[in-house]
C-alpha positions in Angstrom: 0.0 0.0 0.0 1.6 3.3 -1.1 2.0 6.0 1.5 0.1 9.1 0.9 3.4 11.0 0.8 4.0 9.7 -2.7 1.0 11.8 -3.9 3.0 15.0 -3.1 4.9 15.5 -6.4 5.6 19.2 -6.8 6.3 20.3 -10.3 9.9 21.6 -10.6 10.8 24.9 -12.2 12.3 23.3 -15.3 9.1 21.4 -15.9 7.1 24.6 -15.8 9.4 25.9 -18.4 8.9 22.8 -20.6 5.1 23.2 -20.2 5.4 26.9 -21.4 7.4 25.8 -24.4 4.8 23.1 -25.3 2.0 25.6 -24.8 3.5 27.9 -27.4 4.1 25.0 -29.7 0.5 24.0 -29.3 -0.6 27.2 -30.9 0.3 25.9 -34.3 -2.3 23.1 -33.9 -5.2 23.4 -36.2 -8.4 24.2 -34.4 -11.4 22.0 -35.2 -14.7 23.7 -34.6 -15.7 22.4 -31.2 -18.0 25.4 -30.7 -20.4 24.0 -33.3 -20.7 20.9 -31.2 -22.0 22.9 -28.2 -25.7 22.8 -27.5 -26.2 26.0 -25.4 -29.8 25.0 -24.8 -28.7 22.0 -22.7 -30.0 22.4 -19.2 -32.3 25.3 -19.9 -35.7 23.8 -19.1 -37.2 23.5 -15.6 -35.1 22.5 -12.6 -32.8 20.4 -14.8 -29.6 22.5 -14.7 -30.8 26.1 -14.3 -28.7 27.1 -17.3 -29.3 29.7 -20.0 -28.4 30.1 -23.7 -26.9 33.6 -23.1 -24.2 34.9 -25.3 -21.1 34.7 -23.2 -17.4 34.7 -23.3 -15.0 32.5 -21.2 -14.8 33.7 -17.6 -16.5 37.0 -18.5 -18.7 38.9 -16.1 -20.8 40.1 -19.1 -23.4 37.5 -20.2 -26.3 38.7 -22.3 -29.3 36.4 -22.5 -33.1 36.2 -22.8 -35.3 36.9 -19.8 -38.5 34.9 -20.1 -41.7 34.8 -18.1 -42.0 33.4 -15.5 -38.8 33.9 -13.6 -36.2 31.0 -13.2 -32.8 30.9 -11.5 -31.0 31.8 -14.8 -33.8 34.0 -16.2 -34.7 31.6 -19.0 -37.0 28.7 -19.6 -36.7 26.9 -22.9 -40.4 26.1 -23.1 -41.5 29.7 -22.3 -42.9 31.7 -25.2 -43.2 35.2 -23.5 -40.0 37.2 -23.3 -39.5 40.2 -20.9 -36.4 41.2 -22.7 -32.6 40.6 -22.3 -30.4 40.8 -19.2 -26.7 41.2 -19.0 -25.2 39.0 -16.3 -26.0 35.7 -14.5 -24.3 33.0 -12.5 -25.1 29.9 -14.4 -26.6 26.9 -12.7 -26.6 28.1 -9.1 -29.3 27.6 -6.4 -31.5 29.8 -4.2 -33.2 32.0 -6.9 -30.2 32.7 -9.1 -27.8 35.6 -9.3 -27.5 38.4 -11.7 -30.2 39.6 -14.2 -29.0 43.2 -14.3 -30.1 45.7 -16.9 -33.2 44.4 -18.5 -33.6 45.7 -22.1 -37.0 45.2 -23.8 -37.4 46.1 -27.5 -40.8 47.4 -28.4 -42.7 48.5 -31.5 -45.5 50.9 -31.0 -46.7 51.3 -27.4 -44.1 49.8 -24.9 -46.9 49.1 -22.4 -48.8 46.7 -24.7 -45.9 45.3 -26.9 -45.7 41.6 -26.2 -42.6 39.6 -27.2 -43.8 36.1 -28.1 -41.0 33.8 -29.3 -41.2 32.5 -32.9 -37.7 31.1 -33.5 -34.4 31.2 -31.7 -30.8 29.9 -32.3 -27.6 30.3 -30.3 -24.0 29.2 -30.0 -21.1 30.0 -27.8 -20.8 33.8 -27.8 -24.0 34.3 -29.8 -27.8 34.4 -29.4 -30.6 35.3 -31.8 -34.4 35.3 -31.5 -37.3 36.4 -33.6 -40.7 37.3 -32.2 -44.2 36.9 -33.7 -44.6 40.7 -33.9 -41.7 40.9 -36.4 -39.1 42.2 -33.9 -35.7 40.3 -33.9 -32.7 40.5 -31.6 -29.2 39.3 -32.3 -26.5 39.4 -29.6 -22.8 38.7 -29.5 -20.3 39.0 -26.6 -16.5 39.3 -26.8 -14.5 39.7 -23.6 -16.3 42.3 -21.4 -18.1 43.9 -24.3 -21.4 43.0 -26.1 -23.2 44.1 -29.2 -27.0 43.9 -29.6 -28.8 44.4 -32.8 -32.6 44.9 -32.9 -34.7 45.0 -36.0 -38.2 46.4 -36.0 -41.0 45.9 -38.6 -42.3 49.5 -38.5 -41.6 53.0 -37.3 -42.0 54.3 -33.7 -39.8 51.8 -32.0 -37.5 51.7 -29.0 -36.0 50.0 -26.0 -37.1 50.0 -22.4 -34.0 49.9 -20.3 -34.7 48.8 -16.7 -31.7 49.4 -14.5 -33.4 48.1 -11.4 -34.0 44.6 -12.7 -32.3 41.7 -11.0 -33.1 38.0 -10.3 -35.3 37.5 -7.2 -35.7 41.2 -6.5 -32.0 41.4 -5.8 -31.7 45.1 -6.8 -30.3 47.4 -4.1 -29.4 50.7 -5.8 -28.2 52.3 -9.0 -27.0 55.6 -10.4 -26.7 56.6 -14.0 -26.4 59.5 -16.4 -28.2 59.5 -19.7 -26.4 61.6 -22.3 -27.3 61.9 -26.0 -26.8 58.4 -27.4 -25.2 56.8 -24.3 -25.9 55.8 -20.6 -23.2 55.2 -18.0 -23.6 54.2 -14.4 -23.3 51.6 -11.7 -25.7 49.0 -10.1 -25.6 47.3 -6.7 -27.4 44.0 -6.4 -27.7 41.3 -3.8 -25.7 38.2 -4.5 -26.9 34.6 -4.5 -29.2 33.9 -1.6 -28.9 37.6 -0.7 -25.8 36.8 1.4 -23.9 39.9 0.2 -23.8 42.5 -2.5 -21.9 43.3 -5.7 -21.4 46.5 -7.7 -20.9 46.6 -11.4 -20.2 49.6 -13.6 -21.6 49.8 -17.1 -21.4 51.9 -20.3 -24.1 51.6 -23.0 -23.9 53.4 -26.3 -26.0 53.5 -29.5 -24.6 53.4 -33.1 -27.3 55.8 -34.3 -29.0 58.7 -32.6 -31.9 57.8 -30.3 -34.0 59.9 -28.0 -33.2 58.9 -24.4 -35.8 59.7 -21.7 -35.4 59.1 -18.0 -38.6 57.6 -16.7 -39.6 56.6 -13.1 -38.4 53.6 -11.2 -34.9 53.5 -12.7 -36.1 53.1 -16.2 -34.7 54.8 -19.3 -36.6 54.7 -22.6 -34.7 54.9 -25.9 -37.0 56.0 -28.8 -36.3 55.9 -32.5 -38.0 55.8 -35.9 -35.2 53.6 -37.3 -36.0 50.0 -38.2 -32.6 48.9 -37.0 -31.0 49.8 -33.7 -27.5 48.7 -32.6 -26.2 49.2 -29.0 -22.9 48.3 -27.4 -22.4 47.6 -23.8 -19.5 46.8 -21.5 -19.1 46.0 -17.8 -16.3 46.9 -15.4 -15.6 46.3 -11.7 -13.7 49.6 -11.5 -15.4 52.5 -13.1 -17.7 53.8 -15.9 -14.6 55.0 -17.7 -13.1 51.5 -17.8 -16.4 50.1 -19.0 -16.5 52.7 -21.8 -12.9 51.9 -22.8 -13.9 48.2 -23.1 -16.6 48.9 -25.7 -15.8 46.9 -28.9 -16.5 49.1 -32.0 -16.2 46.3 -34.6 -19.0 45.0 -36.7 -21.5 42.4 -35.3 -20.0 39.6 -37.4 -16.5 40.5 -36.3 -17.4 40.4 -32.6 -19.3 37.1 -33.1 -16.4 35.5 -35.0 -13.8 36.6 -32.5 -15.9 35.1 -29.7 -16.4 31.9 -31.6 -12.7 31.6 -32.3 -11.7 32.0 -28.6 -14.4 29.5 -27.5 -13.0 27.0 -30.1 -9.5 27.6 -28.7 -10.5 26.8 -25.2 -12.8 23.8 -26.1 -9.9 22.4 -28.1 -7.8 22.1 -25.0 -9.4 18.7 -24.5 -9.9 16.7 -27.7 -11.9 13.5 -27.7 -12.4 10.9 -30.4 -15.5 8.7 -30.3 -19.2 8.5 -30.6 -20.6 11.6 -32.4 -23.5 12.2 -30.0 -21.4 11.6 -26.9 -18.9 14.1 -28.3 -21.6 16.8 -28.6 -22.6 16.1 -25.0 -19.0 16.3 -23.9 -18.3 19.7 -25.5 -21.7 21.1 -24.4 -20.8 20.2 -20.8 -17.1 21.4 -21.1 -18.5 24.7 -22.3 -20.4 25.0 -19.0 -17.2 24.5 -16.9 -15.7 27.7 -18.5 -18.2 30.3 -17.5 -16.9 31.3 -14.1 -15.1 32.7 -12.1 -15.0 36.1 -13.7 -12.1 38.1 -15.0 -12.5 41.5 -13.1 -9.1 42.9 -14.2 -8.8 45.9 -16.5 -6.1 46.2 -19.2 -3.8 48.3 -16.9 -4.1 45.9 -14.0 -6.7 47.7 -12.0 -9.4 45.8 -10.1 -11.7 46.2 -7.1 -11.0 43.9 -4.2 -13.8 42.5 -2.0 -13.4 45.3 0.6 -14.2 47.8 -2.1 -10.6 49.1 -2.5 -8.9 49.8 -5.8 -5.9 47.6 -6.4 -3.3 47.1 -9.1 -1.7 43.9 -10.3 0.4 42.4 -13.1 -1.7 39.3 -13.2 -5.4 38.6 -14.1 -7.6 38.7 -11.0 -10.8 36.7 -10.8 -13.9 36.9 -8.7 -17.3 35.2 -8.7 -16.9 32.1 -6.6 -19.0 29.0 -6.0 -16.2 27.0 -4.3 -18.5 24.8 -2.1 -20.2 23.7 -5.3 -17.1 23.1 -7.5 -14.0 22.6 -5.4 -14.2 18.8 -6.0 -14.6 18.9 -9.8 -14.6 22.2 -11.8 -11.6 23.8 -10.2 -9.5 20.6 -10.4 -10.5 20.3 -14.1 -9.2 23.8 -14.7 -6.0 22.9 -12.9 -5.5 20.0 -15.2 -6.6 21.3 -18.6 -6.3 25.1 -18.3 -3.1 25.8 -16.3 -2.7 29.3 -17.7 -6.1 30.3 -16.4 -5.9 28.3 -13.2 -2.6 29.9 -12.1 -4.4 33.2 -11.8 -7.6 31.7 -10.4 -5.8 30.0 -7.5 -3.8 33.2 -6.8 -7.1 35.1 -6.8 -8.5 32.7 -4.2 -5.5 33.3 -2.0 -5.9 37.0 -2.5 -9.4 36.9 -0.9 -7.8 36.5 2.5 -6.1 39.8 2.3 -9.4 41.7 2.1 -11.8 40.0 4.5 -13.0 36.8 2.9 -16.3 35.3 4.2 -17.9 32.0 3.6 -20.5 33.7 1.5 -20.3 36.9 -0.4 -19.1 40.2 1.2 -20.9 43.5 1.0 -18.4 44.8 -1.6 -18.1 42.1 -4.2 -16.9 43.3 -7.7 -19.1 40.7 -9.3 -21.9 38.4 -8.4 -20.6 35.5 -6.3 -22.0 32.5 -4.3 -19.8 30.8 -1.7 -16.2 30.4 -0.8 -16.1 27.6 1.7 -13.3 25.1 1.3 -10.9 27.7 -0.2 -8.3 26.3 2.2 -8.6 22.8 0.6 -8.5 24.4 -2.8 -5.3 26.4 -2.1 -3.6 23.2 -0.8 -4.7 21.4 -3.9 -3.3 24.1 -6.2 0.0 24.2 -4.3 0.5 20.4 -4.5 -0.1 20.5 -8.2 2.8 22.9 -8.6 1.0 26.2 -8.8 2.5 29.2 -7.0 0.6 29.7 -3.7 2.3 31.9 -1.1 0.8 30.8 2.3 3.0 33.0 4.5 1.2 36.3 4.1 -2.2 34.7 4.6 -1.6 32.0 7.2 -3.0 34.0 10.1 -6.2 34.6 8.1 -6.4 30.9 7.2 -6.0 30.1 10.9 -8.6 32.7 11.9 -11.1 31.3 9.4 -10.5 27.7 10.5 -10.9 28.6 14.2 -14.4 29.9 13.5 -15.6 26.9 11.4 -18.9 25.3 12.3 -18.9 21.8 13.8 -22.4 22.0 15.2 -24.2 19.8 12.6 -23.1 16.4 11.3 -22.4 17.6 7.8 -20.6 20.7 9.0 -18.4 18.6 11.3 -17.1 16.5 8.4 -16.7 19.5 6.1 -14.9 21.5 8.7 -12.6 18.6 9.6 -11.6 18.5 5.9 -10.6 22.2 6.0 -8.8 21.6 9.3 -6.8 18.7 7.8 -5.9 21.0 4.9 -4.7 23.7 7.3 -2.5 21.1 9.1 -0.9 20.3 5.8 -0.3 23.9 5.0 1.4 24.4 8.4 3.6 21.4 7.6 4.5 23.0 4.2 5.5 26.2 6.2 7.7 24.1 8.5 5.6 24.8 11.5 5.3 21.3 13.0 3.7 22.4 16.3 0.8 24.1 14.5 0.5 21.3 12.0 0.2 18.7 14.8 -2.4 20.9 16.6 -4.7 21.1 13.6 -4.1 17.5 12.6 -5.3 16.5 16.1 -8.4 18.7 15.6 -9.0 17.1 12.2 -8.8 13.6 13.6 -11.6 14.6 15.9 -14.0 13.9 13.0 -14.0 10.3 14.2 -16.0 11.3 17.3 -18.6 13.2 15.1 -18.7 10.3 12.7 -19.4 7.7 15.4 -22.1 9.9 16.9 -24.1 10.6 13.7 -22.9 8.3 10.9 -22.0 4.9 12.3 -25.5 3.7 13.2 -27.5 3.1 10.0 -30.5 1.6 11.7 -32.0 5.0 12.7 -35.1 5.9 10.8 -33.8 9.3 9.5 -30.6 8.0 7.8 -32.1 8.6 4.3 -34.1 11.7 5.1 -33.0 14.8 3.4 -31.7 17.5 5.7 -32.2 15.3 8.8 -30.4 16.6 11.9 -30.2 20.1 10.3 -27.9 19.0 7.6 -27.6 20.9 4.3 -29.0 19.3 1.1 -28.1 15.7 2.0 -28.8 12.6 4.0 -26.8 10.8 6.6 -26.1 8.1 4.0 -24.8 10.6 1.6 -22.6 12.7 4.0 -21.1 9.8 5.9 -18.5 9.3 3.1 -17.2 12.9 3.2 -13.8 12.0 4.7 -11.6 12.0 1.6 -8.5 13.0 3.6 -8.7 9.8 5.7 -10.3 7.0 3.9 -8.2 4.5 5.8 -9.7 5.8 9.0 -13.1 5.8 7.5 -12.7 2.2 6.5 -11.8 1.3 10.1 -14.8 3.2 11.3 -17.1 1.2 9.0 -15.7 -2.0 10.5 -12.8 -2.8 8.1 -12.4 -3.5 4.4 -15.3 -6.0 4.0 -17.8 -3.9 6.0 -16.7 -0.8 4.0 -17.4 -2.6 0.8 -20.8 -4.0 2.0 -21.9 -0.5 3.0 -20.9 1.0 -0.3 -22.7 -1.9 -2.0 -25.9 -1.1 0.0 -25.6 2.6 -0.7 -25.6 2.0 -4.5 -27.9 -1.1 -4.6 -30.7 0.7 -2.8 -30.3 3.9 -4.9 -29.3 6.0 -1.9 -26.7 7.8 -3.9 -27.7 11.2 -5.1 -26.1 12.1 -8.4 -28.0 15.4 -8.5 -25.9 17.2 -5.9 -22.4 17.6 -4.6 -22.8 16.1 -1.2 -21.8 12.6 -2.3 -20.4 13.4 -5.8 -17.2 11.5 -5.4 -18.5 8.4 -3.7 -18.6 6.3 -6.9 -14.8 6.4 -6.9 -14.4 5.2 -3.3 -14.2 1.5 -4.1 -10.7 2.4 -5.3 -9.6 2.4 -1.7 -10.8 -1.1 -1.1 -9.9 -4.6 -2.3 -12.6 -4.3 -5.0 -11.6 -1.2 -7.0 -13.2 -2.6 -10.2 -16.6 -1.6 -8.7 -15.6 2.0 -9.0 -14.9 1.5 -12.7 -18.5 0.2 -13.1 -20.1 2.9 -11.0 -18.4 5.8 -12.7 -19.4 4.5 -16.2 -22.9 3.8 -14.8 -23.6 7.4 -13.6 -21.8 9.0 -16.6 -23.6 7.1 -19.3 -26.2 4.5 -18.2 -29.9 4.9 -17.3 -30.1 5.0 -13.5 -32.8 5.2 -10.8 -32.7 8.4 -8.7 -35.0 9.4 -5.9 -35.7 12.9 -4.8 -36.2 12.9 -1.0 -38.2 15.5 0.9 -38.0 16.5 4.6 -40.4 13.8 5.8 -39.9 10.6 3.9 -37.9 9.1 1.1 -39.4 10.3 -2.2 -41.6 8.3 -4.5 -41.8 8.4 -8.3 -38.1 8.1 -9.0 -36.4 9.6 -12.1 -35.3 6.8 -14.5 -32.9 8.3 -17.0 -29.4 9.2 -17.7 -27.9 11.8 -15.4 -26.5 13.8 -18.3 -28.4 14.4 -21.5 -27.9 16.7 -24.4 -31.3 18.4 -24.3 -33.0 21.2 -22.4 -34.1 19.0 -19.5 -30.5 17.8 -19.4 -29.9 16.9 -15.8 -31.9 15.0 -13.2 -34.9 16.6 -11.5 -33.8 19.2 -9.0 -30.2 19.1 -10.3 -28.4 22.4 -10.7 -25.2 22.5 -12.6 -23.7 24.6 -9.9 -21.2 26.8 -11.8 -19.9 23.8 -13.8 -19.6 21.5 -10.8 -21.8 18.8 -12.2 -20.6 19.2 -15.8 -17.0 18.8 -14.7 -17.8 15.5 -13.0 -18.9 14.2 -16.3 -15.9 15.6 -18.1 -13.6 13.8 -15.7 -15.6 10.5 -16.0 -15.5 10.7 -19.8 -11.7 11.1 -19.7 -11.3 8.1 -17.3 -10.1 10.3 -14.3 -11.5 11.2 -10.9 -9.9 13.4 -8.3 -9.0 11.0 -5.5 -8.9 13.7 -2.8 -8.8 17.4 -3.5 -5.6 18.5 -1.7 -3.5 15.8 -3.3 -2.5 15.8 -7.0 -3.8 12.3 -7.6 -6.5 10.9 -9.9 -8.1 7.5 -9.8 -8.4 5.7 -13.2 -11.5 4.3 -14.9 -12.4 3.5 -18.5 -13.0 6.6 -20.6 -16.2 7.0 -22.6 -14.0 8.0 -25.6 -11.4 6.0 -27.6 -8.9 8.8 -27.3 -8.5 12.0 -25.3 -5.8 14.6 -25.7 -5.0 17.3 -23.1 -3.4 19.8 -25.4 -1.5 22.0 -23.0 -0.2 19.0 -21.1 0.7 17.2 -24.4 -0.8 14.2 -22.7 -3.1 11.6 -24.3 -5.2 8.8 -23.0 -5.9 5.9 -25.4 -8.3 3.0 -25.0 -7.6 -0.5 -26.4 -10.3 -3.0 -26.9 -12.9 -0.2 -26.8 -16.5 -1.1 -26.5 -19.7 0.2 -24.9 -19.9 -2.8 -22.6 -16.1 -2.8 -21.8 -16.1 -0.8 -18.7 -13.4 -2.5 -16.8 -9.6 -2.0 -16.8 -7.6 -5.0 -17.7 -4.2 -3.3 -17.8 -2.6 0.2 -18.0 0.6 1.4 -19.6 2.2 4.8 -19.1 4.6 5.8 -21.8 5.0 2.2 -22.8 5.7 0.8 -19.3 3.2 -1.2 -17.3 1.4 0.8 -14.6 0.2 -1.7 -12.1 -2.0 0.7 -10.1 -5.4 2.4 -10.5 -4.2 6.0 -9.9 -1.9 8.6 -11.6 -0.5 11.9 -10.4 -0.9 15.2 -12.1 2.9 15.4 -12.6 2.8 12.1 -14.4 0.5 13.7 -16.9 3.0 16.3 -18.0 3.5 14.8 -21.4 3.2 11.3 -22.7 0.6 8.6 -23.3 -1.6 6.5 -21.0 -3.0 3.4 -22.6 -5.9 1.6 -21.0 -6.8 -1.9 -22.1 -10.4 -2.7 -21.3 -12.7 -5.7 -21.0 -16.3 -6.6 -20.3 -15.3 -8.5 -17.2 -13.4 -7.0 -14.3 -9.7 -7.8 -13.7 -10.0 -8.3 -9.9 -6.2 -8.3 -9.5 -5.8 -4.8 -11.0 -5.5 -1.9 -8.6 -5.2 -3.8 -5.4 -1.5 -4.0 -4.8 0.0 -0.5 -5.2 -3.0 1.5 -3.8 -3.4 5.1 -3.0 -5.4 5.5 0.2 -5.4 8.6 2.3 -4.6 8.2 6.0 -4.5 11.2 8.4 -2.4 9.4 11.0 0.5 9.1 8.5 0.6 12.6 6.9 
């Protein structure tokens, strides 16, 4: 059994240089059009993803999309016919009642009070959205970086736009100020963040290509009137000032903006190339697209940005904001660390930077963009460091300690989550060569065992599969009991040993107790890898990535009836399971990992468990690393053998450093090789690290 220390493989400086050279060399690769494989309407109907088809740009705080009636988290319902107009930002796939929805623009012809926008046809692609209405009005939208262009066509004279500066999802509007000049509007808006746990402020500048008559109305509304049949407006956002927003306006033609956005989307989607089934490929890129929406680039060209305490700062690097770390620290952020190192480097630095300005678990009152949650940032920072990214713990260690000392252990789920953070802090103190503090927080983290014995050991209690029993958050006792990724060896002992651990996992899946629709137990399918039956994880990951499964939605009083029987991931508007939010790419990233045959073993260590990919070949372009499948077949979901760069790899895990160039070949079978993956195992154990 391999010690967990072997997982700590820090990337040396010369290897970073090699990656930079390979990255430049990769620019000469031809770019296949992956953007055309993306279905931006995936997950846009009902409570099946809470996504929108908005025109967006990778990691941009500007996202322009349709606002339909009635309201949904993301502002859009695929089946809805009535449109209220178009809004200019959103946090895709998050809970509560969404986040964003600023600046509602409604085109009208004739009387704006009675003009109804009823959808006739629509189409969209990454960076682009178009819709026509039954009254003859059409709208075309494109977004590039922080700037957008909107073209409206009207069938007759006396037209215009109603610009509502007070609009926000779930009545989140707080305040705004604007100045309407001839042909342009500039101002700022303050809105509540997700679940109204904080506030964010965005600056905007909006200009028209042709003269319009602007009239300030009541209730933060500006009306733009024109007799022209075609109106084009340009808009940009900034976290810093109106002037910076104005400077970001793109003055190129609509087609130029659209094509630039498409080109950049293609470039990012091409960072992971898959070869296999055509329909599965479309699903793959549609979900990969969803992992590249947030966090948001809030930095201006000269390095200016606004910190979360409201202060103006300068930097040489790109700074990001707009976090949903509780939702995506297990999947989306690790995916970015693997496939998008140039972006992730600045993302992880930005997370560390939060501690300099008063980070909270949820949003602060001075966010420069809409954000959700930042719990488990400590785990994320440790993960980035151990994957070789530059994380300077010294200036923020006191803040990390202060945050950890205030963590909540009062509920069963919080006790396990807080113990995970505490373990991560003990590791960081070890990295800083402070053995006393490391031992102190390690001892505190080991205390999870007492909480586990109290609430998670006894599975005979009647509430073990009741959602939010014992004041837990969005999960059951069965689902949360596995949340000890930092000490699976200890968890196995708590379960009663290897055989009992396997039996309990078997029961969990056989009785459909696993919830694939939320993050609480998202990595449990991989947990057989720490047992003597790792082949069961290979089956489970394929099952929940591609097969038809049975899923129950539990309520507060009893286990739910009328299960969903479907794939977890589908390339259609009702893409995900009932009640399943994509959560800022968290769920989509789980599928991307599974499709590539990888699963993060424990965020905080640079290790991935192996399974059989859905595709015959995968290439991580920036890593110059490929995964190939031999004896590929839909029913061949088990690993027979593995070779890394031509040499046998007799283990079911691989480190991120080992994926810095080369080829992994996985030979598959329809029957499990019960000897593979049981000798040189990677199992976390808190007592040893």
